[in-house]
N, C-alpha and C positions, 0 to 999 in steps of 0.2 A: 134579734125581732128586726124587720126592718121596710121603709116606709117608701109607697113609690108616689105617681103623681095621683092616682083614681086606686090604690086600691094598698092596705097590709098585710103584711103575716109575721107571722110568729112561728119559729120552730123548737123543739124542745128535746133536750133527751130524755126519754123513757126508759126506769128502774132493768127494765130488761133488753136495753142498750139500742137498742133500735127508735128510730127519730119518726117523733108525730110533727107534723105541720098543718095549720090549718092559717088558709088567704080570708079576709074579707076585704069589702066596699068601705074607700073612708066617705063620713060621713060627706053628705052632700045637700048640706046647708049656703056655702059658697054657691051651687051654683043657682041654685036656684032663689039667691036673693045676691045682685053679681054686685051691687055695693060694700058685699062685703070682701071682696078683693085689693079694694082700693088700698093705697097705703100703709102706712100704722092699724087698721085695722085687721086685716089680714093678717098681719103677726099677731093681733091678740084672738084671732080665732083658729089660730095655727096651735097657740099658746092652748087652750084649754082643751081643742083637739087631741095638744100630745097628753097632754092628763089622760083624756080620758081613753086613750087605747093604750097609753104605757101600762093602766089601773088594771088594764081588757086581759091585755097580757102576760099582769102576776100572775091573773086568776088563771090563765087560759096553762100556764106555766104548773101552777101550785095543784090545781087540777090534776093534771099532768102525770103529777110526783107520783098521785091519792094512789092507793087500790081500788078496785070499783066496787070492792065495797064500803067504804068506807067514802062518807057523807062527802059531796063537791062543793064548791063556797058555789055561794048565789047573788045576781046581781047587784039582791037586799045589800049584803056585806059587803060587798064593792062601791055600791057610792054610801058609806057609816065606812073602811077604810080612809078613800079619797075625801068627806067633809073635815075627819078626824083629824090626818096630815093636812090640810089647808090651812086650818083653826092654829096650827102647831107651828110651820112654819109662816103666820102670820105672828104670834106672839114671842117665837122666839126671833126669827129675822128680822122683823121690824120690829116688834114693839120692848123687846130687851134692850137693843143699842140706844134705841131711847132712850130710855131711862141707866143705860151702863153711861153716858151720856151727860146727862143731868150731875150725876154722880162724881165723874171725874171733874166738872166742873166745877160744881162747890168745894173740889179737892183742890183744885192747882186756881180758881179761883179771876176763872176767862171771864171779861168783861160783856157785859149785856148785848154791846153793838161788833160784837165776835164772831159772826154767822158764821163765816170762813171754817174759821178752828172751829167752833163745832161742831161743823157737819165734815174735817174734816177726821177726829175724835171716832164722831159716830160712824163712817166711812169705817176707818181704821178698824174697832167694834167689828162691825160685820164683817167684813170680808175676813179676820183673822177665825172668828166665830165659822163663820162658811168650813176655810180652809182646815180648820181644824178639827172639822166636823167630820169631813172629808178623813183624816189621816187617823181619826179614833173607828172610825166602822168597816174603815180598809185592813185595821188586825183581824177585823174576823173572818173564817178562812171561809162562809156560804158567802159572806159581802166582795172578801177577795175574788171567787170563781164569778160572781157578778160580772167585777173590772176586766179577765179574761176576757168574759165571753164579751164585752164590751170593745176592746181592743182586733178582738174576733171579726164583729162586725165592720167596724172600720179598714183591718186589710183589706175583706174580702171586698169591701164598695170601690174600693183601690184598686183592685184587681179588675173587678169589672169598667170601671171609667175606662181604666186603662188599655179594654178588648184581651186583656189574656185569658186562660185558660183555667177557668176555677177549680185549681188542683190544690188540695189543700198545703202541701209540701214547701210549692214553686211561691203559695201568697203567706207562706212563715218566713222564708224565706228573705222576699224580695221588697215587702211592704210595710212601713211604719203604723204602728199603732192610732199615729195622732191625727184627726183630720179634723177642717178648717169649721164645715158643718158643722160639729161635735153640740149638745145641748150645750155640756159644758164651757165650749165657747161659749152661746150665749149667758147662762147664767153669770160666769160671769163681768159679760158689758151688761147686764141691767146689774150687776151691782156694783161697776166703776159708771154707770151715769146715774144712781142713785145719788152719787157724792155732788153730780152739778145740780140738777132736779129738785135735790130737798133745798140746799144754798139758796136755790129761785124763794122756793116754797115756803122758810125759813124768811127771807126781806118781804115778801109780799100777805103772808099767811099772816093766824095766831101765833102769839107765844105758848100758850097756856098746852100744858102735856097732853091732854086727850088729842085737841083738837089736832094736832101734830100729828101725831100716830093714824087720827084717821086720814090728812091729807095723803101722807106717804101710804093706804091703804092705796089710798082710791088713784096714787101714781101710778100703780102697779101697768094696768094694764097701756098706758104709755110709753113705760120706759120699754116692755116686751113688743109690743107694735115697731118704736124706731130699734128698738138689736136686732130684730127680725132682719131689718129692711139691714142695717149691717151687715150681718151672715151672712143676708142675700145676694148680697153687694162684691163683698169679697170674696164667694166663691166663685163669681165671674174674675174675679180679676186676681188671682193666686198669684201673677206674677210678677204683681207692681209690688216695688218694696216698701211699699207705703203702705199697704195690708200685709204685706210681710213682715213686717213688724209691729203692727194693731194685732197682730194676731197671736202673737208669741206670746203673753202672758196667760192669755188661754190654754194658748200649747202646751205653756208649762204646766199651767196647770191639770191640765188629761195626763202630765205626767201620774199623778192620783187616781184617776178614776179610770182611766186603762189600764191592764199587765199583760204580758207579753200570751198569749191565749196554747196550750196544746194544739196538737193538731186531727183530736175530734170536736172540741170545741170546735175548730176553722168548717168541721165536718157541717156540724150543726148551723151555722153563719151562711153558707153555702144555698146550704136546702131554705134556709127561707129565700136568703135569692131570687135564685132560681122559682121560688115559691111571686114572683113579683118583674120579674126580668123581660118577660112577655109584654107588660103591661105596660113597664116604663119605656120596652121599645117601639111600642105601638103608637107614643106620644112623638119621639120622634126626638133627635135634637135639643137638647139642652134638661133632657128629664131628665133626673137624679134621683137616687139609695137617697135617702136621711136615714140616721143613725139615735135612733131614741135619747132620750136624757136620763144617764146614769146615775 
């Protein structure tokens, strides 16, 4: 999947080995309401749009893999899947680390005033769960193919940004699967910032368990907006030593979420890239495609 300034595309390898391509306009909410382009707010909007587009792309891909006689996935099924995913994410990566921290605090007798220690424990639990989850699902054959396509997207984006010919063999030879604007980088920055944000929340907020969980959920949009601004700034200063160092943990995490692709997978990424290339070129300098969250 590729995302341009005003459109997004998805390319899929069909069972008959042909490549199906779909191109769709991006949601126009930000064009209708200019205030949604303000810093922090635009990051929240991009996160919501990315979730919707990502789920839609998965539905398109799944439908392309089905025979015409088989039932196609519906928008209702897509909505149920997205809602269930958000609930599970909140339960596993927000609520569970808080409960785990309470358990650890009781075991090692952390002082009630040791809020920094508690937040470091919670952050370590959350980050360990996230990395462990990625390592676990990466063992499944189908998910590993998804990670290979993720690597194909990054290689193809690099080739396009450098103005090179979109040739699968050359792209595979010359470019890395790691990219600073990757959604994996975004998620790592969010996870890192939660440690700071939750420390501040615990200093000024309630100590009861369920209000703590509620405030953490409410903080997600703000953290997402700030993380988006960090990624956006980093992509404009990739030659800076500061940003090279700050992006290293996220790039290291991409070694899990991206895998070396095959040439036929790069062909699919090229097809998706070409579908939005005209849109990107029409926007002028500074408009670049974005890889989706893997």
